Phi, psi and omega in degrees: 000135179271124180301144179285140180300134175079022180301138185278162173293155184297338184282350183297140179225163181293346179267351182287153175304136183071018182286188188290144179228086178302142174234160178294135178289148177242167181305324182294342180277346188302316177301321179292322177294318179298327177283325183289321188302308179294325178298314179294313183298314183296329182267309190275344176264356188295334179284349187242335183227157176287162176301321179296318179298315182297314181296323179290334181276337182294131180098323180259286176290313178262087183207171181276131172253101184294340177298323179296321178295316179296325181283348183075027181246012179244139185242153170232154172242133182243153168226121180052041176082002180250136178286119181245358177196154178205158179169164182194191177228170182215142171258023181241171194288324185301138181265337183195171170091163177281178183257011187302322183259008183277131185263343179216165181294138176300138177289149178278149180268159176262114181302334181280343183239327190252153172276142170293164180246143166262133191224139158053065176269128177216138180230142176299134183305327180287352183238015179293149177059034175247011176094002182294311179301319179296320180295320179291321179299317178297317178298319180296312183296323177296319180291321179299313179297319180295331180278358175096002177278145176239345176243146182225141177230148180226138162259104190258148167284166177295328179292325183276344185306315181301321178300314184291327175298321178299331179271007174096008178278146181233139179297137176242341180198138173246133185205182179236146175262130180285133179241180178291162175060029177076009180274162178218150183242112177299137180216170181222130173276130182232148185220154177207145170256125179277136177212130181077187180299140179274125182232152174282128180293153176286000000 
């Protein structure tokens, strides 16, 4: 893999001067997101899943949900005009996965009754552990609170679990997602109740 030009030092964080500034994804970003997802999954999930599991998950479990882009709840982080991270939240029913096999629009959730969802975080491997995921997570939680939700749920990969634990999420269920060819992908349901101002953890 060729390192991306201008890669930051590992110490960079979203709170540092000149740090990350997630913006809402637009329709024009979808091709870049589609390219980033398999690149991220194949590298950053490799310590937790087999190559066969990852390939079977790409497109379905690891895929673009265009509804999030249309809703304005999906974010991207750029460096020098290139998308190096993405992730978002949802006020709709689906907990994970792309929209390729969806036949109708996801139903909307009731903030007074339902938890919001955290969805589809992916970071370019050359930019992992540089604070991109944390910056997007902070943007998501602020938007979730502003939308009136107080509970949040995530279906997390094993690779993503440590990030969400740092933000105060706790596992509530461990299970597997069924994939093609009889394969399965271990995942974890995580939950958190938001209270008070939303802050980025140290």
